[in-house]
C-alpha positions in Angstrom: 23.5 -59.2 2.2 22.7 -55.9 1.5 18.7 -56.4 1.9 19.0 -58.1 5.2 21.4 -55.0 6.5 18.5 -52.6 6.0 16.2 -54.9 7.9 18.8 -55.4 10.4 19.3 -51.8 11.1 15.6 -50.9 11.1 15.0 -54.0 13.7 17.8 -52.8 15.8 16.6 -49.3 15.8 12.9 -50.6 16.8 14.4 -52.9 19.4 16.7 -50.3 20.8 13.7 -48.0 21.1 11.5 -50.6 23.0 14.5 -51.3 25.2 14.9 -47.6 26.3 11.2 -47.2 26.8 11.2 -50.4 28.9 14.3 -49.1 30.7 12.5 -45.6 31.2 9.4 -47.6 32.6 11.4 -49.6 35.1 13.3 -46.5 36.3 9.8 -44.8 36.8 8.5 -47.8 38.6 11.6 -47.7 41.0 10.9 -44.2 41.6 7.2 -44.8 42.4 8.2 -47.4 44.7 10.7 -45.1 46.6 8.1 -42.4 46.8 5.5 -44.9 47.9 7.9 -46.2 50.7 9.0 -42.7 51.6 5.5 -41.4 51.8 4.3 -44.3 53.9 7.5 -43.9 56.3 6.6 -40.0 56.6 2.9 -40.6 57.3 3.9 -42.9 60.1 6.6 -40.6 61.3 4.0 -37.7 61.4 1.6 -39.9 63.0 3.7 -41.0 65.9 5.2 -37.5 66.1 1.6 -36.1 66.9 0.9 -39.0 69.2 4.2 -38.2 71.3 3.0 -34.6 71.3 -0.6 -35.5 72.5 0.8 -38.0 75.2 3.3 -35.4 76.8 0.9 -32.4 76.2 3.1 -30.5 73.9 2.5 -28.4 71.1 5.2 -27.3 68.3 5.3 -23.9 66.2 3.1 -25.2 63.5 0.5 -26.2 66.1 0.5 -22.7 67.4 -0.1 -21.3 63.9 -2.9 -23.9 63.1 -4.6 -23.4 66.7 -4.6 -19.7 66.2 -6.1 -20.2 62.8 -8.9 -22.2 64.1 -9.5 -19.9 67.1 -10.0 -17.0 64.8 -11.8 -18.8 62.0 -13.7 -21.9 63.1 -14.4 -21.9 66.5 -17.4 -20.9 68.8 -15.0 -18.2 70.2 -13.9 -16.6 66.9 -16.2 -13.5 67.1 -15.1 -13.0 70.8 -11.5 -13.4 70.0 -11.6 -11.1 67.3 -13.4 -8.5 69.5 -10.7 -8.9 72.1 -8.0 -8.3 69.6 -9.8 -5.2 68.2 -10.2 -3.9 71.6 -6.7 -4.2 72.5 -4.5 -3.3 69.6 -5.2 -0.2 67.6 -1.8 -0.3 66.0 0.1 -3.3 64.6 3.7 -3.8 63.4 4.5 -6.8 61.6 8.4 -6.8 61.0 10.3 -9.3 58.7 6.9 -9.8 56.9 8.8 -11.4 54.0 9.0 -14.4 56.4 5.3 -14.7 56.8 3.7 -17.8 55.5 0.2 -18.1 54.1 -1.5 -19.5 57.5 -0.3 -16.6 59.3 -1.5 -14.4 56.7 -4.9 -16.0 56.8 -5.0 -15.4 60.7 -4.2 -11.8 60.3 -6.6 -11.6 57.4 -9.4 -13.0 59.4 -8.6 -10.4 62.3 -8.5 -7.5 59.7 -11.9 -8.5 58.1 -13.6 -9.1 61.5 -12.1 -5.4 62.4 -13.6 -3.9 59.4 -17.1 -5.3 59.8 -16.9 -4.1 63.4 -15.7 -0.5 62.4 -12.6 -0.8 64.5 -10.0 -1.2 61.8 -6.4 -1.2 63.3 -3.5 0.7 61.7 -1.4 -1.9 60.2 2.4 -1.6 59.3 4.1 -4.2 57.1 7.9 -4.0 57.2 10.2 -6.3 55.3 12.3 -7.0 52.1 11.2 -10.0 50.1 14.8 -10.4 49.0 15.7 -11.2 52.7 13.3 -14.0 53.2 15.1 -16.9 54.8 12.2 -19.2 56.3 11.0 -21.1 53.5 11.4 -24.3 55.4 8.6 -22.9 57.7 6.6 -22.1 54.6 7.4 -18.6 54.4 6.3 -16.9 51.0 8.1 -13.9 50.1 5.7 -13.1 47.3 3.0 -12.7 50.0 4.6 -9.4 50.9 3.5 -7.7 47.4 0.1 -9.5 47.5 -0.5 -8.4 51.1 0.6 -4.8 50.3 -1.7 -4.7 47.3 -4.7 -6.1 49.3 -3.9 -3.5 52.0 -3.8 -0.5 49.6 -7.0 -1.6 48.0 -9.1 -2.5 51.2 -7.7 -0.2 53.5 -6.3 2.9 51.6 -2.7 1.7 52.8 0.4 3.6 51.4 3.6 1.8 50.4 6.7 3.6 51.3 9.9 1.8 50.0 13.3 2.2 51.2 16.0 1.4 49.1 18.7 2.3 51.0 20.5 0.2 53.6 23.6 0.4 55.8 24.1 -3.1 56.6 26.3 -3.9 53.6 28.7 -2.2 51.3 27.5 -0.7 48.0 29.1 -3.4 45.9 27.5 -6.2 47.9 24.1 -4.6 47.4 24.7 -4.1 43.7 25.6 -7.8 43.3 22.5 -8.8 45.3 20.5 -6.3 43.0 21.6 -7.7 39.9 20.8 -11.4 41.2 17.2 -10.3 41.8 16.6 -8.4 38.6 13.5 -9.7 36.9 12.9 -12.4 39.7 
């Protein structure tokens, strides 16, 4: 009857809502299990990869970065290495800086800090264009360019020289790229 119809619709809405919640919960559980399995496999893959490198006496690019950071920050030789770098390099040019990752910048920052303390601060040139960053897969962080430039301006009295002209591309292409990056 009419009274039962209202009750039926209310129950239908309530049960439908519970069904949708249960379905969403099952999807979340499936995603959790998939991620758990993926992370387990990934951790095992990394462990075996590291073991393979140890067994063969090899290192990869990430190992080079990490070992440089350890050497300049947490080893018994950190001060000596920084001194050797200070004594050898007075002018440093970091080209394609937009493809620098945070660990690489930490290595450079440790060196700069030690140079400042020792009174042998090198001249540093950063060259790059954040719009041309292509190494995200290697953890490159194009926003680091702006932060590093700001730090160098504050700590070292650096000057920022911007060049907004290119001869690599036709003006129409440059215009399209600039519109894409406006406000980014």
